[in-house]
N, C-alpha and C positions, 0 to 999 in steps of 0.2 A: 465641268467642272474649273474654277478661275485659279489658273498656275499661278497667280501675285498672289494672292490671296492666301493660296494656300501657302504659298512662301513666307510670306510675314506670321500667320499661324502657326506655323512652323516653330521658327526662331522664338516665339512668344512663348509658345509652348515651353521650352527649353529654360527659359527665362524664369518663366513661371515656375516650376522643379526648382531652379537653384534656387530661385526666394525663400520660400517654404522651405525647403529642406534647410538651409542655411541659418536661417529664424529658429527654428529650433536648434541646431547646432549650438547657434550663438548663445542662447537660452539657457542649456546643459551643458558646454562645457567651456565657455569665452567670460560669461558675466560673472562678476563675484557671487558668489550663493555666501548669505552668512547663517543660515538654515544646515545647511548638508543637503538637505530635501534634493530628491529628483523633480525636474521642473518635466520632464517630457515633451509631450505633442507632438506622438504620433507622426512620424516622416513616411511610414510605409502605406499606413491610411490615405496620408493627402498625395501620394505620389500616384494612389490608383486614381484620382480622379483628375489630377491636372489636365490629360489631353481634353477631357467630356467638358470642363471647366472652361480652356480655354477656348474650344467652340463654338460654348454659348454664348460666354462674356463678349469675345470681340465678333464675334459672327452674326450669330441667330437672333439673341435675346433684344426686345425690343423695352422702350423707356416704362412702359405701362404693364411689362412684364415681373413679375416678384418671384422670390429664389430663396426656398428654405434650406440652405445648405446642409450635408451632412458634418457633424459636429465632430469629426477626425477629420474632417475638411480645411478646418478653418484659416491654416497656413497659409493653403491657398487662394480660399478667399481673401485676405490681406494683402497677398503678393499681387493679386490682381486689380483690388481697391488701389494698392499704394501706384501700379503703374496709371489708370486713372485719374493719380492726384486726387483721392479721397483719405488716403494715409499716409501716415510721417514716419520716417525710417525710425524718427524716437520711439514713437510705439509699438515699433516694429522690433527695433531694438528693446524694447523693455516687452514682447512677449511674455505675457503667465508672470509678468510682475506687476507691482502699483501699479495701478493707473497703465498700464502699457495695452496694446491690444489685449483681447479678450480668449481665453482658453476655445472660446466654442464662443462665435458669431452669438449678437447681442445689441438689441434694441434701443436698450441704453447704456448699457458700458461703454463700447466702442463708436469711434468716432465715425469710421467708414459706413457705408452706404448700405445697411443690415437692413432688410425688408422684413425677416422672420427670425425670430432668436430660435438656436436651436441649444440642444445638450442630454436634456432627459429624451433619450430616442425616441423617436414613433411621434411623439407631439406635434414637431415642426413640420413631420409629413402628414399628418391630419390636418393643421391650419393653413395647409394651400387648398386642399380640398373645399375647408369651410368657409376661406376668402374667396372662392369662386363663387360659391353661394351666394356668398353679400355681393358679390360683383353684379349676380343677376340680380339679385335683390333693389339694388341698387336702379341698373338701367331698365328693369322692369315699369318704376319711376317715374322716369325721365331724371334719373338725378345721377350725377357725374357725366353727363352726356358730351361732355366734350372729351373725355378719353374709351380709348376703343377697349373692344374686347380682349383685357391681356391674357397671357401664357400664366397661369400658378404653378411654378415650377418644383419638386422638391427630387433630390439629390439623396438617394437612402441608399447605406450598408446594405448588403444582399441579409445580415446575420440582425439589421438592424428589423425586418421586416416580422421574426419574431415577435415583434409587440405585442398585445390583442390591442391596443386601443385602433392600429393600424386596417386592424379587420371590422371594429366596430365604426369607423368612419367611413370605408366602403360599402358597408351596406347602407348607408345613411345617404351618401351619395348618388346611388342608384335610386334609393326612394324621391330623391328629389330631382334625379334627370340632369348629371353634373357636367358640364362641359369646359371646354379650355382648360384641365387639368391634368398635365405632365407628372409623372412620375418615374424617374431614372434611377433605375437600382444598378447600382456600383456592384457587379456581380463578380466579386474576386475569389468568392469560392473559402475564403478564410474570416474566420469569428475570433474575436479576443482569446479565446481560449484553445481553437482548433480549427479545424478544415472541416466545414458545412458539407451535410449531407450529399451524395450520389444522388441526382434526377431532381433536383430541388428547383430549377428553372420549370421543367414541366409543371408542377403541382404550380408556381405562378403564372405562369401561361395558364393553364384550366382556371383560376382562382378570377383572375381579372378577367379574362375572355365570358366567366356567367355573369358579371356585372356588369356585363355592355361592353368594355374598354376595347380599344384598340391594344395587341401589342407586337411589339417589335421586338426580333431580337439579332443582337449586336452581336454576332459572335464571330466572325471571319473579319479580317483589313485585306485590301489590297493585296497585300505580299501572298498571304495564303491563302486567297482566293485564285491568285496567280499560278501559285503553286501546283495548287489541285486541278487545274486546266491541262496542265505537263503529263506527257505519259507516266502515268505510276500513281498522278495523283489523287485517284479515288479512292488508293488503299491508305495513303495518309489521310486522308481527309476522316478515312471511316476510323482512322486509329484515332485521331485528334479525339471524334465523337462518343469514343466507347475507353476512352484514357481517364480513369477514375481520377478526383477530383487533387487527393493528395500525392500522386504521383505526377500529377502533370507540375506542381508548385515544385515538389524535392527536385525534379530536371531544370527548370527554371531557376532554382537558386545554384545549383551543379553547375550548368555553363552548358556551351555548344558542343565539348567533347562526350560530355554525359549523354545529350541528347541525341549524337552521333549513334553511341555504341547499344542504347538503345532503343531508336527506328531502326538498326539494321539488325540486330537481333530476334525485337519484333516482327517488322515485314520485310529487311530485306529480303531481295530475292535474285540476285546476282541480272539484272535486270532492270527494266525502268524505275522501278522503286530506288533498289540500291541508288543508280544515277543519279536520282533526281536530290540524293539525299548528299551523296560524294562530290557531286557540282559544285556544294558551297561550303567556304571554309568554317571553320567553330565559328566564329564570328557571325558570321551571316546564318547559320541556322540556328542559334539562339535569338536573334532578330528575327527572322520566319517564325519560330515557335512561340514568341512573343508578341506576333502579330494582329494580336486580339482585337474583334471591334472596337470595343470600348479605349484602344489607344492607336485608331487609325481616323486621322481626320477626312479625309473624302467619306467614310461611309457612318462616320456620325455627322456630318455636313446634309449628307444627302436624306441622312432616315429624319434630321431634325425639317429642314427644309421641306420634306412633305408633309411633316404635322402640321406645319404653318396653314395649310392649306386649308384646314376642316376644324371644325369644333368641338369633337370627340376628345372623349378624354385616351392617356395612352400615356402603357407602361412600356417603358425602354427597359430591356433586359439586355443590361451593356456586360459581354465578358470583360475582365481584366486581370492583371497578374498585381496583386500588392507589393509595395515596393517600386513599382516600376519603373525601368530606369536607374535605379540604386545598386548596390551591392546587396543589399539583405532581401532584393523582390526574391518571392516565392517561399521564404522560411518561415516556417507556421508557428517560430517565435517571434516574429518580428512585429505585432500590433505595438510590443512597449517596447521593440529595439531601439536605441538608438546608433546612427554612422559614429565609428571612431575618428580620430582626427586625422589616419592616415589612409580612411577610406573618403572622406570629404574633401582634404586635399588631390585624390584620383578625382574627387567628378568634379573640382576647381580645372584639375590641368584638362578632362575633356573638352570642357565647355568651355575654355579661355580665358575665366577672369580670373584677373589680374590680385594680386594678394594687395590688403588695401582698399579696393575697388568694388569688395564684394556688396556692398550695398547700390550701385549704380546702373540706373534703369537697365540700359542699353550695354552694359559690359560683359564684351565676350559675342556678342551678334552679328553675323557677317552682313546683315544691310544695316543702310546709313541711318543713323542715327534721326537725321530730319525725317527720312520716311514714314521712320517703326513711331515716331510722334503723330506724325499726321493720319497713321493709319488708328491708330490708337483713340485719336479725338474726335476721329469719323466712323467710329465703329457706333451702329446703331443704340445700343445701349448706353451709350454712354452721351450722346447727344441732346440733351436736357440736363446734365449735371447728376446729384442728387436728388432724390427724388420724395422726400418728404413735406408733406400737404398740410396746410394748414385748412380750419375753419372756421368760419363763425361761431361763436354763441347763440345758442338758442333759450328764446327770452324763457324766463322762469317765473311766475306771479311769484308776489309777496307773500303769498298763504296756501296753503291749499286747505280749503274748508271741514273738517274733520265729519262725518255723518253723525248724528243726534239721536241716538239711539239708547235704553237705558241699561241695557246689555249687549255688550259684543265681546269676540274675541279678536285680535290680533288680525290673524289670517282676514276673517270675514270685511275687518276693515279696509287692508291692503285691498281685497277686491272691489268691496265701494268707491276706493278713493282712486281706481284703475278705472274704473268703469265711471265714477265723474268728468275723467281725464278724458277718458275715450267720447264724451257726449259732447266735449267741445272742438269748435272748430281756431284751435291756437296751433303754431307750428311746433309749439309741447307735444300737443299729441299726434300731428303728422309723423315726427322724427324719432316716437319711441317703436321699437319694435319688441314685442315677446317671444321667448322660447320656453317649453319645457320637454321635457323627455316622458310622455304618454300621462300626464299627471297635472295638465290643462285646470280640468274642471276640482280636482281635488286639492288642489292650492287658491282657488277660486279666482283664477284666471278666466274662470267661463264668460261672465259678462263682458269684459271687455273683448273677447274672442269673438261675441254675437254683437257687437257695434262695430270690431273694424273686422273682421276676417281674417281666413288664412292665407297665406300667399304664397302661390304655384305661377308657374312663369305660364300656364297655361287653366283655361278654369275649368273647375270639377264641380259640378252641382252636390247639393247633399239631397241625395236617392231619399232621405224619410222623408225630407219637406218637400220635395218632387212627389212621393204617394199621400203625403197628406196626411205622414203618421206624427201623432204629439209628440214632441221634446222641447224639452227645455232649451235644448243649445241650436243654435246653427253653423254646419260646419262647411258652409262654401269656400272653396277656395278658387284667387282668384289670382292677377297681380296688382290689385291693389289693398291685397288683404297683411295684416302687420302684425302677424302671428307665426312663426316659422315653428310647426310640431315634430316633435322629434321622436325615434325610439326611446325604448328603455334602457339608456346610455349615458349615465352619468358624466363618464368621459369627454363623449360627444357634446353632450351641454355646454362643458365650461371650456370646450374649446372654440363651439359657436360664441358663445361669447365675447369672447379671445376677437375672434374673428369681426363681429360687428362691433365691438369696443376699438377695436384700432384702425376702422373704417371712416374716419377724419383724417388721419393720417397718411391710409394705406390710397386713399382712393378722393379726399380730399370733400366727402361729405360727413358733416354731422348725424350721427343716429344715437339714441338713447335708449341701449339694449337693457331688457329687463328680464331676468329667469331665474324660472321657480322649480322646487324637487323638495324632496322631503326631508327634511333638517340634517337626519345617520345617515344619508347617501352622503352628503359631502365629504364623507371619509372616500366613499367611493371613487369619485373624482379627483381628489387631492391635489395628483403631483399636475394634473390639467387645468384646477385653480393656481397652482401656485405659477405655474407656466404661463398663465395668462397675466397675473398677477407681476410675473418680471418683465414680460415686453410693454409692460404700461397700458392694457387695455384697462378700457373704463366700461364698467356694467355696475347695474346692480342685482343681487340675488338675494329674491327671497324663496327663506329656508325655512319650511313648515311644513308640517307638526312639529316638534321638538320639544326633545324628554320625557321624564315618567308620566306627565301631567296627560300624554297620549296612552294613557293609561289602558283599554281592552286590548293594545294592537299588540303588548310583551316585549321584552330585552331586544329582540330582534331589530324591531321599527323604533328604541325610542336612546336620546341622541345622549350621552356624555359627557363626550371631549370637545363638544364642536366650540362650545362658550370660547375655552381656551386656544384651540384652532383660530378661531377670530381674533383673538387676543394678537397672535404669534404670527400671522399671515401679515409680512409686509406689504405694502399697495393697498390693504382693503382695511378700510374701516368698518366695527364691530360694530353694532347697535342690538338690545335685548328691551325693548316698550314693552309695559306693564298694560298701557291703554294706549287709545286710538287717536285722541288727540295728540300723545307722546308721538307717532306712529306719522301723523300725518305731516308734524311738523318736521322730522328726520326725513320723511321721504319731499316734502319739498326741497329738504337743504341738498337729498340727494344728488335731487336730477342738477341740480346747479355745480356742487362740488365736483362731479364725474366730470364735466367740462372744465377746469381750474388747470392752469398749465405755467405760474406763477413760479415766483421764490420756493427754493424746497428748504429754506430757514425756519426753524420754529418762530411761529409769532409772540410777541413779546408781551402778550398780557394771560393768552391762553398758553404759550408757551406746544403748541400742537402745530404741524406742517399743512396746515388748512389750503395755503396760497397754491400749493405743487398740484393738490387733486388727487383723485385716486378711486378706486371702484368701494361699494358698500356692500356689507353685508348686514342682511333683516333675519337676526332669531326670531320667527313670530311662535306664534300657540292656536288651535282650534277651541283653547279653552274659555268660554263665555262669565266673563266677571262684569258684576256693575262698574259705569263708567262716571266716573266726576264731573260734575256740574259747575264746571270753569272757563272762564275764556284766557285764551293762552295770548300773553301777551309777550312783548318783546325782550325782556328778562328774564319771563320764565322758558321765551323759546331759544331764548341763547345759553340758557343752563342745561336743557334738554339735549342742544344737539355737541355741549362741550362734555356731556356725559353723565349729568345728573343734577339733584335738586332735591331741598327738603320738604317733605312731603306735611311734615311736622319736626320745628322745628327746638331742639334740644333747650333746655331752661338752663342757668346757669349752675346749677348744682346735678345737672344729670348723670346717673349713675350709668344709665345704658342706653345705648343707642341701636337700635334695629335699622339693618340695611339690606335690603334687596334688589333683585335684579328679573324680572321676567311677569313671567304666569302666577307666580308665588307673592304676587302685591298682596292679595288678601288675607293668606294666612300670617303674611308680617303685618297688617293695620289691625289684624285679630288678637294679634300676639303684645303690641305695644297695649291696646286693651285689659288685656289679662293681667300686665305686670305693672299697667301705671300707678295702682291703686299699693302699690307693693316696694317700688322703687321710682325714685323723684324726677321728674323733669326728664321723662324721656323722650328720646328723638327718632323719628321715619325717617329713613334718607332712601329715596328711589335712585339708582343708578339704571340711567338707559345705554348707557357704554360705557363698560370696563375699560375695554379695549382706551377709549376715548380718554379716561380717567388716567390709568398707568402711563400712557405715552405721553401725554402735559406733564406728570410727576416726575418720570425718568430725562424726559428733555430740562424741566426747570433746575434739577440736581444739577445736572450739566452742566448747569449756565451758572450758579454760582460758582459749582470749582473752576470753575474760569472768569470767575473773581465777580462778578455780576451780583452782587451778593441782597438785590432785592428782587431778584423773580421768583414769584410765587404763583404753583399751576391751581385750576379750578378746585381738585381736590382737596389741597391745600388751604386753601379759602374756606373751601367747604366743614371741613373738620377743625377747622383753628379757633371757634370758639365753643369746643365740647372738651371740659374738663381733661385734666389729666387723668384721672383715677376711674372718668367712665370706662366701661367694658362696652368692645363693641361685637355685636352680634350679627355674623351676614349668613343672607340666603339666597340662594338659586337653585333652580331643578336644572342641575348640570354639575359638573366639577366643582367641590369646594375652594377649590386653590386661581379658581377665577376672582374671587373678591378677599382671599385670605389677606394679600398683599396690605390692605386699607391700614389694617395694626401698623406697618411699618412706617406711615405718611406720619405721625407724630407721636408714635412709641402708647399706641395703647393697646390693652389687654384682647384678645379677640378670640369668638369662637367662629368658625366657619362651617358652614352646614348646606350640603350639595347632595349628593349622588354618587360614588365610586363604583358602584360595582352593576353588573347587568342587572336592567329593571325584571319583571316579570307582571303577567296581567292581574285586573285588578279593577276597581275603582280607583277614583284619584283621589280619594280619603285614603284606599288602603295603603295606597302606594304612598303618599306622603307619609301617613304614618309609618309606613314602614323604614323609609330612610330618615324619620326624623325630623321631618319640613314643614311639618302641620305647626300650627299654632303653640298646641301644646309642646310640641320639640322646642322650637322656639324661646317659648316661654321658660322654656326647662335649662335649655341653654345660657341665658341669660341669669336665669337663680343661681349656677354654675357658677360663671364669671367674673356675677358681681356679688360678694357674701351680702349677709345681711337676713332679715327673718323671711320666712318661708314665704315663695308667692303662693296666695291662697287659693288662687284659681286653677293652677296645677295639679292634674288630675292623676294619681299616683297608683298605676298600671302595679 
């Protein structure tokens, strides 16, 4: 062990603990508060990781390594980045305030070097696993060749291990031969509400071992190891090993005198054990019993350096004390607890921090400032500064030709479009990587996989093909493959898309991820989808089949709320095309859109934030419908991408306009025919993206409120010719609220049709009739909202 390095790390550990604690104290007790709300900040949770993070960032990590920091250790992360020069005092002073350092590390909100956002616990942990798989994918293809294999590191609270998505990810990692991944469990044995169950570490050890991980238990520090070697030490070791978690936490909080009394009562023998205890002062005894492996720099450095010598995944179970080094250490209520002003003053005095110099990086440290600066600047992790990469854009053709078949579903069209791309020898085709949770074939990615293959680091032949058993699909795995096959776990799908979709920033190589799943199961993976978008990962998700249009499957497989999810999810442009030529136009746009990184301000024509780019959600259907015979020119393509266009323009005296989205197009078209004889100048509006129509309208309204009186969105221009007395009938195979707002654009009376309740089995005709979204239902709604003579083609049941 390098003694000099240890001296620097010991000093820096003190400074990291102080800065994290002071940042939280300043936010809660010193900064003015207008609303009186508690700010919080998790002083105890931060303290339990201060030693581990000091060892990692200042000694162990390399620039190629990436870290997901436990959400509640955010203040420690910001403190370390402050010492590195990547964070500012102003941001720390504004911790948890407007535009300050974030409560939980954020790639998109923080200015310091955040690798992976964390916050919804468990997701950042899984992100490191899938990022390691992406690293293997790139290196297998000769990409990112100048980057060594990095360690993908997760710092995990022990209670965070209750999150189910972690176990789903573990299983997927095992399937793919996971490498170069470290999960470091902050085993402080306290959760938000309580103390964790006894023997949890044994369950962790067994679980990780079963999935092929090395498991390293960091239980004792050097002081405890030395004490165990003294006469009577074995009795002390046995007592520590069998001490209940709650008792250990309580004695830690109570301090040296309580430790002494309890140890003497339990194992005192008037001999060597008693001498071992009595030879130490109360302060020394408290220090000894708190010297767990997760707070011992030499033990941590040895363990981490050993793990760097191989590429096997490693789980470190690091025993720690929640609140280590603070007066609330060990108390079961310390999770949300805050140190009092008196307690902070005591900590200040113990660390030699002068009042008024609390933010000074090297205040109170015993080593010369010049030496400390040099040590930090030469820390391996800091040797290249911040590590956000840029990647060149992949060229996208001006047009993706739509398949020419008289009748198709959008799901079928998606498969055909992907197959055409797969057949091409283009940079676009080589940069696409697809993934699916065991629904590759049933979401029409099979042809793509036949052409491009499945990815694995080692080749695996398709035994059916080898044995000459006829099959439609060729399932050969190799390093050349471009499809990542996943098990049935939608959380894993979205975390995989998140990892693939950050490849340009994490590894400097642009990938164009496309994921598929059944539309209703977006809700099952919604937290991970939100997480991926929050990180600004870029991907396309094609969700199919959707709605009650999947009639025979019944309510469990029929989606209702997903169109609203698509509208509400930030960072995700949502589309629901009815026809395959629309889909071809949208898919071409999507491959370009997902690569953009420009200005976040809305465009002055569309009032959409298209320059900044984002991810894309395609809500598709298995319903085969007649395809229009037309040429998509530039004007129509622009309208499709912006969210809608007139299939039939309303006349000057229009009484009714039918507005539809998605697979109900035939019913909307038929309904126009049913009412056209009895209502004048009926219009038919196709909505390809309620999301983008709504976003543009909202932004244009804000612009007008700021004085830009000529701001007008696409939907406002579309509906401007519609007379004020005209009624609108909207229809979608999804929740009617998706389109209900359209009446507010210019104040038209509106009747919104859709599906509000769980579906059931039947035919499409049965279910459309049941929910009132068939042609008769649409015509009936039009008759009700536009008074006049009865519509003769309505069938009265």
